[in-house]
CHARMM internal coordinates of N, CA and C (Angstrom, degrees):
IC EDIT
DIST 1 N 1 CA 1.4348
DIST 1 CA 1 C 1.5301
ANGL 1 N 1 CA 1 C 108.66
DIST 1 C 2 N 1.3322
ANGL 1 CA 1 C 2 N 116.66
DIHE 1 N 1 CA 1 C 2 N 130.09
DIST 2 N 2 CA 1.4515
ANGL 1 C 2 N 2 CA 121.59
DIHE 1 CA 1 C 2 N 2 CA 178.27
DIST 2 CA 2 C 1.5214
ANGL 2 N 2 CA 2 C 110.09
DIHE 1 C 2 N 2 CA 2 C -90.36
DIST 2 C 3 N 1.3250
ANGL 2 CA 2 C 3 N 115.01
DIHE 2 N 2 CA 2 C 3 N 144.88
DIST 3 N 3 CA 1.4536
ANGL 2 C 3 N 3 CA 122.92
DIHE 2 CA 2 C 3 N 3 CA 177.37
DIST 3 CA 3 C 1.5257
ANGL 3 N 3 CA 3 C 109.28
DIHE 2 C 3 N 3 CA 3 C -125.55
DIST 3 C 4 N 1.3318
ANGL 3 CA 3 C 4 N 115.45
DIHE 3 N 3 CA 3 C 4 N 152.48
DIST 4 N 4 CA 1.4611
ANGL 3 C 4 N 4 CA 119.41
DIHE 3 CA 3 C 4 N 4 CA 171.97
DIST 4 CA 4 C 1.5368
ANGL 4 N 4 CA 4 C 105.69
DIHE 3 C 4 N 4 CA 4 C -89.56
DIST 4 C 5 N 1.3229
ANGL 4 CA 4 C 5 N 116.04
DIHE 4 N 4 CA 4 C 5 N 121.33
DIST 5 N 5 CA 1.4763
ANGL 4 C 5 N 5 CA 122.47
DIHE 4 CA 4 C 5 N 5 CA -179.12
DIST 5 CA 5 C 1.5335
ANGL 5 N 5 CA 5 C 109.00
DIHE 4 C 5 N 5 CA 5 C -114.85
DIST 5 C 6 N 1.3218
ANGL 5 CA 5 C 6 N 116.39
DIHE 5 N 5 CA 5 C 6 N 144.44
DIST 6 N 6 CA 1.4530
ANGL 5 C 6 N 6 CA 121.85
DIHE 5 CA 5 C 6 N 6 CA 176.23
DIST 6 CA 6 C 1.5234
ANGL 6 N 6 CA 6 C 108.82
DIHE 5 C 6 N 6 CA 6 C -121.33
DIST 6 C 7 N 1.3299
ANGL 6 CA 6 C 7 N 117.53
DIHE 6 N 6 CA 6 C 7 N 126.57
DIST 7 N 7 CA 1.4517
ANGL 6 C 7 N 7 CA 120.40
DIHE 6 CA 6 C 7 N 7 CA 176.89
DIST 7 CA 7 C 1.5079
ANGL 7 N 7 CA 7 C 109.81
DIHE 6 C 7 N 7 CA 7 C -77.75
DIST 7 C 8 N 1.3391
ANGL 7 CA 7 C 8 N 115.99
DIHE 7 N 7 CA 7 C 8 N 136.46
DIST 8 N 8 CA 1.4528
ANGL 7 C 8 N 8 CA 121.76
DIHE 7 CA 7 C 8 N 8 CA -175.88
DIST 8 CA 8 C 1.5298
ANGL 8 N 8 CA 8 C 114.57
DIHE 7 C 8 N 8 CA 8 C -82.02
DIST 8 C 9 N 1.3213
ANGL 8 CA 8 C 9 N 117.44
DIHE 8 N 8 CA 8 C 9 N -30.47
DIST 9 N 9 CA 1.4564
ANGL 8 C 9 N 9 CA 123.05
DIHE 8 CA 8 C 9 N 9 CA 179.87
DIST 9 CA 9 C 1.5192
ANGL 9 N 9 CA 9 C 107.33
DIHE 8 C 9 N 9 CA 9 C -148.70
DIST 9 C 10 N 1.3368
ANGL 9 CA 9 C 10 N 115.06
DIHE 9 N 9 CA 9 C 10 N 169.09
DIST 10 N 10 CA 1.4432
ANGL 9 C 10 N 10 CA 119.25
DIHE 9 CA 9 C 10 N 10 CA 176.71
DIST 10 CA 10 C 1.5260
ANGL 10 N 10 CA 10 C 110.23
DIHE 9 C 10 N 10 CA 10 C -61.59
DIST 10 C 11 N 1.3248
ANGL 10 CA 10 C 11 N 116.59
DIHE 10 N 10 CA 10 C 11 N 139.07
DIST 11 N 11 CA 1.4745
ANGL 10 C 11 N 11 CA 121.12
DIHE 10 CA 10 C 11 N 11 CA -175.94
DIST 11 CA 11 C 1.5118
ANGL 11 N 11 CA 11 C 108.25
DIHE 10 C 11 N 11 CA 11 C -149.31
DIST 11 C 12 N 1.3218
ANGL 11 CA 11 C 12 N 116.13
DIHE 11 N 11 CA 11 C 12 N 137.97
DIST 12 N 12 CA 1.4554
ANGL 11 C 12 N 12 CA 120.69
DIHE 11 CA 11 C 12 N 12 CA 173.35
DIST 12 CA 12 C 1.5094
ANGL 12 N 12 CA 12 C 108.79
DIHE 11 C 12 N 12 CA 12 C -91.97
DIST 12 C 13 N 1.3310
ANGL 12 CA 12 C 13 N 117.90
DIHE 12 N 12 CA 12 C 13 N 128.97
DIST 13 N 13 CA 1.4527
ANGL 12 C 13 N 13 CA 122.42
DIHE 12 CA 12 C 13 N 13 CA -178.74
DIST 13 CA 13 C 1.5684
ANGL 13 N 13 CA 13 C 108.52
DIHE 12 C 13 N 13 CA 13 C -127.95
DIST 13 C 14 N 1.3358
ANGL 13 CA 13 C 14 N 114.48
DIHE 13 N 13 CA 13 C 14 N 153.86
DIST 14 N 14 CA 1.4584
ANGL 13 C 14 N 14 CA 120.26
DIHE 13 CA 13 C 14 N 14 CA 174.57
DIST 14 CA 14 C 1.5059
ANGL 14 N 14 CA 14 C 107.41
DIHE 13 C 14 N 14 CA 14 C -93.06
DIST 14 C 15 N 1.3316
ANGL 14 CA 14 C 15 N 115.34
DIHE 14 N 14 CA 14 C 15 N 116.86
DIST 15 N 15 CA 1.4597
ANGL 14 C 15 N 15 CA 122.50
DIHE 14 CA 14 C 15 N 15 CA -176.15
DIST 15 CA 15 C 1.5121
ANGL 15 N 15 CA 15 C 110.78
DIHE 14 C 15 N 15 CA 15 C -102.93
DIST 15 C 16 N 1.3207
ANGL 15 CA 15 C 16 N 118.03
DIHE 15 N 15 CA 15 C 16 N 128.87
DIST 16 N 16 CA 1.4510
ANGL 15 C 16 N 16 CA 122.46
DIHE 15 CA 15 C 16 N 16 CA 176.71
DIST 16 CA 16 C 1.5208
ANGL 16 N 16 CA 16 C 107.50
DIHE 15 C 16 N 16 CA 16 C -108.72
DIST 16 C 17 N 1.3228
ANGL 16 CA 16 C 17 N 115.48
DIHE 16 N 16 CA 16 C 17 N 115.85
DIST 17 N 17 CA 1.4711
ANGL 16 C 17 N 17 CA 119.44
DIHE 16 CA 16 C 17 N 17 CA -179.44
DIST 17 CA 17 C 1.5191
ANGL 17 N 17 CA 17 C 110.95
DIHE 16 C 17 N 17 CA 17 C -85.07
DIST 17 C 18 N 1.3464
ANGL 17 CA 17 C 18 N 118.09
DIHE 17 N 17 CA 17 C 18 N -35.19
DIST 18 N 18 CA 1.4543
ANGL 17 C 18 N 18 CA 122.88
DIHE 17 CA 17 C 18 N 18 CA 175.07
DIST 18 CA 18 C 1.5172
ANGL 18 N 18 CA 18 C 107.51
DIHE 17 C 18 N 18 CA 18 C -159.56
DIST 18 C 19 N 1.3450
ANGL 18 CA 18 C 19 N 119.11
DIHE 18 N 18 CA 18 C 19 N 158.33
DIST 19 N 19 CA 1.4593
ANGL 18 C 19 N 19 CA 120.22
DIHE 18 CA 18 C 19 N 19 CA -179.09
DIST 19 CA 19 C 1.5314
ANGL 19 N 19 CA 19 C 114.06
DIHE 18 C 19 N 19 CA 19 C -61.70
DIST 19 C 20 N 1.3151
ANGL 19 CA 19 C 20 N 117.20
DIHE 19 N 19 CA 19 C 20 N -22.61
DIST 20 N 20 CA 1.4586
ANGL 19 C 20 N 20 CA 120.87
DIHE 19 CA 19 C 20 N 20 CA -179.38
DIST 20 CA 20 C 1.5149
ANGL 20 N 20 CA 20 C 114.04
DIHE 19 C 20 N 20 CA 20 C -79.36
DIST 20 C 21 N 1.3122
ANGL 20 CA 20 C 21 N 117.38
DIHE 20 N 20 CA 20 C 21 N -18.75
DIST 21 N 21 CA 1.4690
ANGL 20 C 21 N 21 CA 122.54
DIHE 20 CA 20 C 21 N 21 CA -176.36
DIST 21 CA 21 C 1.5254
ANGL 21 N 21 CA 21 C 111.00
DIHE 20 C 21 N 21 CA 21 C -100.85
DIST 21 C 22 N 1.2886
ANGL 21 CA 21 C 22 N 115.63
DIHE 21 N 21 CA 21 C 22 N 154.28
DIST 22 N 22 CA 1.4613
ANGL 21 C 22 N 22 CA 121.32
DIHE 21 CA 21 C 22 N 22 CA 176.85
DIST 22 CA 22 C 1.5280
ANGL 22 N 22 CA 22 C 110.44
DIHE 21 C 22 N 22 CA 22 C -69.84
DIST 22 C 23 N 1.3170
ANGL 22 CA 22 C 23 N 115.98
DIHE 22 N 22 CA 22 C 23 N 158.25
DIST 23 N 23 CA 1.4581
ANGL 22 C 23 N 23 CA 119.81
DIHE 22 CA 22 C 23 N 23 CA 174.13
DIST 23 CA 23 C 1.5205
ANGL 23 N 23 CA 23 C 107.80
DIHE 22 C 23 N 23 CA 23 C -64.42
DIST 23 C 24 N 1.3030
ANGL 23 CA 23 C 24 N 114.99
DIHE 23 N 23 CA 23 C 24 N 145.39
DIST 24 N 24 CA 1.4611
ANGL 23 C 24 N 24 CA 121.49
DIHE 23 CA 23 C 24 N 24 CA 179.43
DIST 24 CA 24 C 1.5342
ANGL 24 N 24 CA 24 C 108.15
DIHE 23 C 24 N 24 CA 24 C -120.48
DIST 24 C 25 N 1.2980
ANGL 24 CA 24 C 25 N 116.37
DIHE 24 N 24 CA 24 C 25 N 128.27
DIST 25 N 25 CA 1.4698
ANGL 24 C 25 N 25 CA 119.95
DIHE 24 CA 24 C 25 N 25 CA -178.44
DIST 25 CA 25 C 1.5305
ANGL 25 N 25 CA 25 C 108.00
DIHE 24 C 25 N 25 CA 25 C -87.95
DIST 25 C 26 N 1.3273
ANGL 25 CA 25 C 26 N 116.24
DIHE 25 N 25 CA 25 C 26 N 120.28
DIST 26 N 26 CA 1.4725
ANGL 25 C 26 N 26 CA 121.95
DIHE 25 CA 25 C 26 N 26 CA -178.26
DIST 26 CA 26 C 1.5235
ANGL 26 N 26 CA 26 C 109.68
DIHE 25 C 26 N 26 CA 26 C -129.64
DIST 26 C 27 N 1.3174
ANGL 26 CA 26 C 27 N 114.99
DIHE 26 N 26 CA 26 C 27 N 157.85
DIST 27 N 27 CA 1.4495
ANGL 26 C 27 N 27 CA 120.12
DIHE 26 CA 26 C 27 N 27 CA -179.54
DIST 27 CA 27 C 1.5433
ANGL 27 N 27 CA 27 C 109.14
DIHE 26 C 27 N 27 CA 27 C -100.08
DIST 27 C 28 N 1.3275
ANGL 27 CA 27 C 28 N 115.57
DIHE 27 N 27 CA 27 C 28 N 126.01
DIST 28 N 28 CA 1.4592
ANGL 27 C 28 N 28 CA 121.87
DIHE 27 CA 27 C 28 N 28 CA 172.79
DIST 28 CA 28 C 1.5379
ANGL 28 N 28 CA 28 C 105.59
DIHE 27 C 28 N 28 CA 28 C -95.96
DIST 28 C 29 N 1.2972
ANGL 28 CA 28 C 29 N 115.86
DIHE 28 N 28 CA 28 C 29 N 114.84
DIST 29 N 29 CA 1.4540
ANGL 28 C 29 N 29 CA 120.21
DIHE 28 CA 28 C 29 N 29 CA -176.95
DIST 29 CA 29 C 1.5324
ANGL 29 N 29 CA 29 C 111.42
DIHE 28 C 29 N 29 CA 29 C -78.44
DIST 29 C 30 N 1.3153
ANGL 29 CA 29 C 30 N 114.87
DIHE 29 N 29 CA 29 C 30 N 144.95
DIST 30 N 30 CA 1.4549
ANGL 29 C 30 N 30 CA 121.04
DIHE 29 CA 29 C 30 N 30 CA 177.64
DIST 30 CA 30 C 1.5406
ANGL 30 N 30 CA 30 C 110.19
DIHE 29 C 30 N 30 CA 30 C -60.36
DIST 30 C 31 N 1.3458
ANGL 30 CA 30 C 31 N 116.14
DIHE 30 N 30 CA 30 C 31 N 136.05
DIST 31 N 31 CA 1.4472
ANGL 30 C 31 N 31 CA 120.51
DIHE 30 CA 30 C 31 N 31 CA -179.39
DIST 31 CA 31 C 1.5163
ANGL 31 N 31 CA 31 C 113.71
DIHE 30 C 31 N 31 CA 31 C 92.45
DIST 31 C 32 N 1.3300
ANGL 31 CA 31 C 32 N 117.79
DIHE 31 N 31 CA 31 C 32 N -10.50
DIST 32 N 32 CA 1.4774
ANGL 31 C 32 N 32 CA 122.11
DIHE 31 CA 31 C 32 N 32 CA 178.90
DIST 32 CA 32 C 1.5271
ANGL 32 N 32 CA 32 C 110.02
DIHE 31 C 32 N 32 CA 32 C -73.12
DIST 32 C 33 N 1.3038
ANGL 32 CA 32 C 33 N 116.45
DIHE 32 N 32 CA 32 C 33 N 132.81
DIST 33 N 33 CA 1.4692
ANGL 32 C 33 N 33 CA 121.97
DIHE 32 CA 32 C 33 N 33 CA 176.06
DIST 33 CA 33 C 1.5338
ANGL 33 N 33 CA 33 C 108.60
DIHE 32 C 33 N 33 CA 33 C -104.18
DIST 33 C 34 N 1.3391
ANGL 33 CA 33 C 34 N 115.05
DIHE 33 N 33 CA 33 C 34 N 137.81
DIST 34 N 34 CA 1.4501
ANGL 33 C 34 N 34 CA 121.32
DIHE 33 CA 33 C 34 N 34 CA 178.94
DIST 34 CA 34 C 1.5406
ANGL 34 N 34 CA 34 C 109.50
DIHE 33 C 34 N 34 CA 34 C -135.76
DIST 34 C 35 N 1.3133
ANGL 34 CA 34 C 35 N 115.65
DIHE 34 N 34 CA 34 C 35 N 156.70
DIST 35 N 35 CA 1.4811
ANGL 34 C 35 N 35 CA 122.17
DIHE 34 CA 34 C 35 N 35 CA 175.68
DIST 35 CA 35 C 1.5201
ANGL 35 N 35 CA 35 C 106.42
DIHE 34 C 35 N 35 CA 35 C -102.04
DIST 35 C 36 N 1.3476
ANGL 35 CA 35 C 36 N 117.63
DIHE 35 N 35 CA 35 C 36 N 120.59
DIST 36 N 36 CA 1.4611
ANGL 35 C 36 N 36 CA 119.94
DIHE 35 CA 35 C 36 N 36 CA -175.20
DIST 36 CA 36 C 1.5212
ANGL 36 N 36 CA 36 C 111.36
DIHE 35 C 36 N 36 CA 36 C -153.07
DIST 36 C 37 N 1.3590
ANGL 36 CA 36 C 37 N 114.56
DIHE 36 N 36 CA 36 C 37 N 153.99
DIST 37 N 37 CA 1.4564
ANGL 36 C 37 N 37 CA 121.59
DIHE 36 CA 36 C 37 N 37 CA 167.67
DIST 37 CA 37 C 1.5152
ANGL 37 N 37 CA 37 C 108.08
DIHE 36 C 37 N 37 CA 37 C -95.02
DIST 37 C 38 N 1.3232
ANGL 37 CA 37 C 38 N 116.30
DIHE 37 N 37 CA 37 C 38 N 154.44
DIST 38 N 38 CA 1.4724
ANGL 37 C 38 N 38 CA 120.10
DIHE 37 CA 37 C 38 N 38 CA -179.33
DIST 38 CA 38 C 1.5254
ANGL 38 N 38 CA 38 C 111.24
DIHE 37 C 38 N 38 CA 38 C -114.42
DIST 38 C 39 N 1.3131
ANGL 38 CA 38 C 39 N 115.99
DIHE 38 N 38 CA 38 C 39 N 140.26
DIST 39 N 39 CA 1.4747
ANGL 38 C 39 N 39 CA 122.86
DIHE 38 CA 38 C 39 N 39 CA 169.87
DIST 39 CA 39 C 1.5234
ANGL 39 N 39 CA 39 C 104.96
DIHE 38 C 39 N 39 CA 39 C -121.74
DIST 39 C 40 N 1.3416
ANGL 39 CA 39 C 40 N 116.97
DIHE 39 N 39 CA 39 C 40 N 97.49
DIST 40 N 40 CA 1.4649
ANGL 39 C 40 N 40 CA 120.43
DIHE 39 CA 39 C 40 N 40 CA -174.78
DIST 40 CA 40 C 1.5203
ANGL 40 N 40 CA 40 C 113.53
DIHE 39 C 40 N 40 CA 40 C -69.31
DIST 40 C 41 N 1.3188
ANGL 40 CA 40 C 41 N 115.45
DIHE 40 N 40 CA 40 C 41 N 154.63
DIST 41 N 41 CA 1.4636
ANGL 40 C 41 N 41 CA 123.07
DIHE 40 CA 40 C 41 N 41 CA 177.33
DIST 41 CA 41 C 1.5179
ANGL 41 N 41 CA 41 C 108.65
DIHE 40 C 41 N 41 CA 41 C -159.38
DIST 41 C 42 N 1.3112
ANGL 41 CA 41 C 42 N 116.23
DIHE 41 N 41 CA 41 C 42 N 164.87
DIST 42 N 42 CA 1.4641
ANGL 41 C 42 N 42 CA 122.08
DIHE 41 CA 41 C 42 N 42 CA 174.39
DIST 42 CA 42 C 1.5209
ANGL 42 N 42 CA 42 C 107.21
DIHE 41 C 42 N 42 CA 42 C -117.45
DIST 42 C 43 N 1.3355
ANGL 42 CA 42 C 43 N 116.42
DIHE 42 N 42 CA 42 C 43 N 128.32
DIST 43 N 43 CA 1.4680
ANGL 42 C 43 N 43 CA 121.97
DIHE 42 CA 42 C 43 N 43 CA 179.39
DIST 43 CA 43 C 1.5194
ANGL 43 N 43 CA 43 C 108.48
DIHE 42 C 43 N 43 CA 43 C -103.50
DIST 43 C 44 N 1.3130
ANGL 43 CA 43 C 44 N 115.17
DIHE 43 N 43 CA 43 C 44 N 135.47
DIST 44 N 44 CA 1.4655
ANGL 43 C 44 N 44 CA 121.46
DIHE 43 CA 43 C 44 N 44 CA 175.42
DIST 44 CA 44 C 1.5141
ANGL 44 N 44 CA 44 C 108.39
DIHE 43 C 44 N 44 CA 44 C -88.74
DIST 44 C 45 N 1.3232
ANGL 44 CA 44 C 45 N 118.53
DIHE 44 N 44 CA 44 C 45 N 121.06
DIST 45 N 45 CA 1.4672
ANGL 44 C 45 N 45 CA 124.85
DIHE 44 CA 44 C 45 N 45 CA 178.86
DIST 45 CA 45 C 1.5246
ANGL 45 N 45 CA 45 C 108.44
DIHE 44 C 45 N 45 CA 45 C -122.01
DIST 45 C 46 N 1.3286
ANGL 45 CA 45 C 46 N 118.36
DIHE 45 N 45 CA 45 C 46 N 166.20
DIST 46 N 46 CA 1.4523
ANGL 45 C 46 N 46 CA 120.20
DIHE 45 CA 45 C 46 N 46 CA 176.78
DIST 46 CA 46 C 1.5332
ANGL 46 N 46 CA 46 C 112.77
DIHE 45 C 46 N 46 CA 46 C -60.74
DIST 46 C 47 N 1.3292
ANGL 46 CA 46 C 47 N 117.38
DIHE 46 N 46 CA 46 C 47 N -25.39
DIST 47 N 47 CA 1.4831
ANGL 46 C 47 N 47 CA 121.51
DIHE 46 CA 46 C 47 N 47 CA 177.56
DIST 47 CA 47 C 1.5239
ANGL 47 N 47 CA 47 C 112.56
DIHE 46 C 47 N 47 CA 47 C -85.74
DIST 47 C 48 N 1.2998
ANGL 47 CA 47 C 48 N 118.28
DIHE 47 N 47 CA 47 C 48 N -5.44
DIST 48 N 48 CA 1.4422
ANGL 47 C 48 N 48 CA 123.47
DIHE 47 CA 47 C 48 N 48 CA -178.11
DIST 48 CA 48 C 1.5028
ANGL 48 N 48 CA 48 C 112.43
DIHE 47 C 48 N 48 CA 48 C 121.11
DIST 48 C 49 N 1.3694
ANGL 48 CA 48 C 49 N 117.32
DIHE 48 N 48 CA 48 C 49 N -174.93
DIST 49 N 49 CA 1.4572
ANGL 48 C 49 N 49 CA 120.52
DIHE 48 CA 48 C 49 N 49 CA -178.77
DIST 49 CA 49 C 1.5284
ANGL 49 N 49 CA 49 C 112.34
DIHE 48 C 49 N 49 CA 49 C -68.73
DIST 49 C 50 N 1.3232
ANGL 49 CA 49 C 50 N 116.39
DIHE 49 N 49 CA 49 C 50 N 144.55
DIST 50 N 50 CA 1.4883
ANGL 49 C 50 N 50 CA 123.95
DIHE 49 CA 49 C 50 N 50 CA 177.39
DIST 50 CA 50 C 1.5090
ANGL 50 N 50 CA 50 C 108.06
DIHE 49 C 50 N 50 CA 50 C -128.29
DIST 50 C 51 N 1.3435
ANGL 50 CA 50 C 51 N 116.46
DIHE 50 N 50 CA 50 C 51 N 129.90
DIST 51 N 51 CA 1.4663
ANGL 50 C 51 N 51 CA 120.07
DIHE 50 CA 50 C 51 N 51 CA 174.84
DIST 51 CA 51 C 1.5049
ANGL 51 N 51 CA 51 C 108.96
DIHE 50 C 51 N 51 CA 51 C -77.91
DIST 51 C 52 N 1.3205
ANGL 51 CA 51 C 52 N 116.21
DIHE 51 N 51 CA 51 C 52 N 130.66
DIST 52 N 52 CA 1.4633
ANGL 51 C 52 N 52 CA 120.60
DIHE 51 CA 51 C 52 N 52 CA 179.65
DIST 52 CA 52 C 1.5363
ANGL 52 N 52 CA 52 C 108.15
DIHE 51 C 52 N 52 CA 52 C -143.12
DIST 52 C 53 N 1.3123
ANGL 52 CA 52 C 53 N 114.77
DIHE 52 N 52 CA 52 C 53 N 176.18
DIST 53 N 53 CA 1.4794
ANGL 52 C 53 N 53 CA 119.10
DIHE 52 CA 52 C 53 N 53 CA 178.45
DIST 53 CA 53 C 1.5125
ANGL 53 N 53 CA 53 C 108.95
DIHE 52 C 53 N 53 CA 53 C -150.46
DIST 53 C 54 N 1.3425
ANGL 53 CA 53 C 54 N 115.23
DIHE 53 N 53 CA 53 C 54 N 145.96
DIST 54 N 54 CA 1.4609
ANGL 53 C 54 N 54 CA 120.50
DIHE 53 CA 53 C 54 N 54 CA 166.50
DIST 54 CA 54 C 1.5133
ANGL 54 N 54 CA 54 C 105.39
DIHE 53 C 54 N 54 CA 54 C -83.72
DIST 54 C 55 N 1.3305
ANGL 54 CA 54 C 55 N 117.07
DIHE 54 N 54 CA 54 C 55 N 130.98
DIST 55 N 55 CA 1.4569
ANGL 54 C 55 N 55 CA 121.84
DIHE 54 CA 54 C 55 N 55 CA -179.78
DIST 55 CA 55 C 1.5114
ANGL 55 N 55 CA 55 C 108.00
DIHE 54 C 55 N 55 CA 55 C -103.25
DIST 55 C 56 N 1.3274
ANGL 55 CA 55 C 56 N 116.90
DIHE 55 N 55 CA 55 C 56 N 126.25
DIST 56 N 56 CA 1.4590
ANGL 55 C 56 N 56 CA 123.83
DIHE 55 CA 55 C 56 N 56 CA 177.15
DIST 56 CA 56 C 1.5122
ANGL 56 N 56 CA 56 C 107.45
DIHE 55 C 56 N 56 CA 56 C -108.91
DIST 56 C 57 N 1.3318
ANGL 56 CA 56 C 57 N 117.17
DIHE 56 N 56 CA 56 C 57 N 111.55
DIST 57 N 57 CA 1.4355
ANGL 56 C 57 N 57 CA 122.44
DIHE 56 CA 56 C 57 N 57 CA -173.83
DIST 57 CA 57 C 1.5273
ANGL 57 N 57 CA 57 C 111.45
DIHE 56 C 57 N 57 CA 57 C -82.65
DIST 57 C 58 N 1.3146
ANGL 57 CA 57 C 58 N 117.13
DIHE 57 N 57 CA 57 C 58 N 163.67
DIST 58 N 58 CA 1.4803
ANGL 57 C 58 N 58 CA 123.25
DIHE 57 CA 57 C 58 N 58 CA -177.65
DIST 58 CA 58 C 1.5232
ANGL 58 N 58 CA 58 C 111.68
DIHE 57 C 58 N 58 CA 58 C -59.71
DIST 58 C 59 N 1.3443
ANGL 58 CA 58 C 59 N 119.15
DIHE 58 N 58 CA 58 C 59 N -29.24
DIST 59 N 59 CA 1.4620
ANGL 58 C 59 N 59 CA 120.79
DIHE 58 CA 58 C 59 N 59 CA -178.24
DIST 59 CA 59 C 1.5457
ANGL 59 N 59 CA 59 C 112.17
DIHE 58 C 59 N 59 CA 59 C -83.57
DIST 59 C 60 N 1.3454
ANGL 59 CA 59 C 60 N 117.80
DIHE 59 N 59 CA 59 C 60 N 1.23
DIST 60 N 60 CA 1.4377
ANGL 59 C 60 N 60 CA 120.86
DIHE 59 CA 59 C 60 N 60 CA 177.00
DIST 60 CA 60 C 1.5101
ANGL 60 N 60 CA 60 C 114.26
DIHE 59 C 60 N 60 CA 60 C 98.86
DIST 60 C 61 N 1.3396
ANGL 60 CA 60 C 61 N 118.41
DIHE 60 N 60 CA 60 C 61 N -15.29
DIST 61 N 61 CA 1.4548
ANGL 60 C 61 N 61 CA 120.71
DIHE 60 CA 60 C 61 N 61 CA 176.87
DIST 61 CA 61 C 1.5403
ANGL 61 N 61 CA 61 C 109.56
DIHE 60 C 61 N 61 CA 61 C -75.10
DIST 61 C 62 N 1.3167
ANGL 61 CA 61 C 62 N 115.71
DIHE 61 N 61 CA 61 C 62 N 165.07
DIST 62 N 62 CA 1.4535
ANGL 61 C 62 N 62 CA 119.49
DIHE 61 CA 61 C 62 N 62 CA -179.78
DIST 62 CA 62 C 1.5191
ANGL 62 N 62 CA 62 C 112.04
DIHE 61 C 62 N 62 CA 62 C -142.33
DIST 62 C 63 N 1.3057
ANGL 62 CA 62 C 63 N 117.05
DIHE 62 N 62 CA 62 C 63 N 152.98
DIST 63 N 63 CA 1.4595
ANGL 62 C 63 N 63 CA 123.45
DIHE 62 CA 62 C 63 N 63 CA 174.65
DIST 63 CA 63 C 1.5147
ANGL 63 N 63 CA 63 C 107.45
DIHE 62 C 63 N 63 CA 63 C -116.14
DIST 63 C 64 N 1.3133
ANGL 63 CA 63 C 64 N 116.19
DIHE 63 N 63 CA 63 C 64 N 136.97
DIST 64 N 64 CA 1.4599
ANGL 63 C 64 N 64 CA 121.99
DIHE 63 CA 63 C 64 N 64 CA -173.12
DIST 64 CA 64 C 1.5308
ANGL 64 N 64 CA 64 C 111.55
DIHE 63 C 64 N 64 CA 64 C -97.19
DIST 64 C 65 N 1.3214
ANGL 64 CA 64 C 65 N 115.42
DIHE 64 N 64 CA 64 C 65 N 136.33
DIST 65 N 65 CA 1.4738
ANGL 64 C 65 N 65 CA 122.64
DIHE 64 CA 64 C 65 N 65 CA 169.23
DIST 65 CA 65 C 1.5151
ANGL 65 N 65 CA 65 C 115.17
DIHE 64 C 65 N 65 CA 65 C 51.83
DIST 65 C 66 N 1.3187
ANGL 65 CA 65 C 66 N 117.44
DIHE 65 N 65 CA 65 C 66 N 53.65
DIST 66 N 66 CA 1.4638
ANGL 65 C 66 N 66 CA 121.93
DIHE 65 CA 65 C 66 N 66 CA 177.23
DIST 66 CA 66 C 1.5288
ANGL 66 N 66 CA 66 C 108.33
DIHE 65 C 66 N 66 CA 66 C -88.28
DIST 66 C 67 N 1.3421
ANGL 66 CA 66 C 67 N 117.69
DIHE 66 N 66 CA 66 C 67 N 121.57
DIST 67 N 67 CA 1.4860
ANGL 66 C 67 N 67 CA 119.81
DIHE 66 CA 66 C 67 N 67 CA -177.29
DIST 67 CA 67 C 1.5411
ANGL 67 N 67 CA 67 C 109.80
DIHE 66 C 67 N 67 CA 67 C -63.26
DIST 67 C 68 N 1.3351
ANGL 67 CA 67 C 68 N 115.46
DIHE 67 N 67 CA 67 C 68 N 143.36
DIST 68 N 68 CA 1.4718
ANGL 67 C 68 N 68 CA 119.58
DIHE 67 CA 67 C 68 N 68 CA 176.55
DIST 68 CA 68 C 1.5107
ANGL 68 N 68 CA 68 C 111.72
DIHE 67 C 68 N 68 CA 68 C -60.32
DIST 68 C 69 N 1.3510
ANGL 68 CA 68 C 69 N 117.51
DIHE 68 N 68 CA 68 C 69 N -28.31
DIST 69 N 69 CA 1.4621
ANGL 68 C 69 N 69 CA 119.92
DIHE 68 CA 68 C 69 N 69 CA -179.94
DIST 69 CA 69 C 1.5361
ANGL 69 N 69 CA 69 C 113.00
DIHE 68 C 69 N 69 CA 69 C -66.55
DIST 69 C 70 N 1.3396
ANGL 69 CA 69 C 70 N 116.48
DIHE 69 N 69 CA 69 C 70 N -13.86
DIST 70 N 70 CA 1.4880
ANGL 69 C 70 N 70 CA 120.09
DIHE 69 CA 69 C 70 N 70 CA -177.14
DIST 70 CA 70 C 1.4987
ANGL 70 N 70 CA 70 C 113.14
DIHE 69 C 70 N 70 CA 70 C -88.39
DIST 70 C 71 N 1.3379
ANGL 70 CA 70 C 71 N 119.86
DIHE 70 N 70 CA 70 C 71 N -11.72
DIST 71 N 71 CA 1.4657
ANGL 70 C 71 N 71 CA 121.05
DIHE 70 CA 70 C 71 N 71 CA -179.06
DIST 71 CA 71 C 1.5446
ANGL 71 N 71 CA 71 C 110.98
DIHE 70 C 71 N 71 CA 71 C -143.98
DIST 71 C 72 N 1.3311
ANGL 71 CA 71 C 72 N 114.84
DIHE 71 N 71 CA 71 C 72 N 165.73
DIST 72 N 72 CA 1.4506
ANGL 71 C 72 N 72 CA 120.67
DIHE 71 CA 71 C 72 N 72 CA 175.82
DIST 72 CA 72 C 1.5218
ANGL 72 N 72 CA 72 C 108.92
DIHE 71 C 72 N 72 CA 72 C -134.36
DIST 72 C 73 N 1.3037
ANGL 72 CA 72 C 73 N 115.61
DIHE 72 N 72 CA 72 C 73 N 160.49
DIST 73 N 73 CA 1.4671
ANGL 72 C 73 N 73 CA 120.84
DIHE 72 CA 72 C 73 N 73 CA 177.24
DIST 73 CA 73 C 1.5094
ANGL 73 N 73 CA 73 C 107.65
DIHE 72 C 73 N 73 CA 73 C -80.69
DIST 73 C 74 N 1.3352
ANGL 73 CA 73 C 74 N 117.71
DIHE 73 N 73 CA 73 C 74 N 127.84
DIST 74 N 74 CA 1.4690
ANGL 73 C 74 N 74 CA 122.14
DIHE 73 CA 73 C 74 N 74 CA -176.36
DIST 74 CA 74 C 1.5396
ANGL 74 N 74 CA 74 C 111.15
DIHE 73 C 74 N 74 CA 74 C -105.75
DIST 74 C 75 N 1.3581
ANGL 74 CA 74 C 75 N 119.74
DIHE 74 N 74 CA 74 C 75 N -2.02
DIST 75 N 75 CA 1.4665
ANGL 74 C 75 N 75 CA 118.08
DIHE 74 CA 74 C 75 N 75 CA -179.52
DIST 75 CA 75 C 1.4667
ANGL 75 N 75 CA 75 C 110.62
DIHE 74 C 75 N 75 CA 75 C -79.16
END
COOR INIT
IC SEED 1 N 1 CA 1 C
IC BUILD
C-alpha cells in the first residue's frame, strides 16, 4: 500500500535506483511530498533503538533506513 509522505526537514538519504547501481546520496527537502510504501524496522544506535523504515517509491527506487521522525503521513 502506498502512502503520501511529507518530509519535515532537509534530510540526506541513500537512494537505490536498482540493485546493479551504487547507492546515491540525495537530499530530501523539508516539505517535499512523495508516494511510497514502507518497510518498517528498528535500528540499534548508541543512544538506543530508533524506529525507521525503508521507503519504496512509486518509480521503483528505494531509500534505506529513514527515521520515522523525519517524515509524516500526509494522506
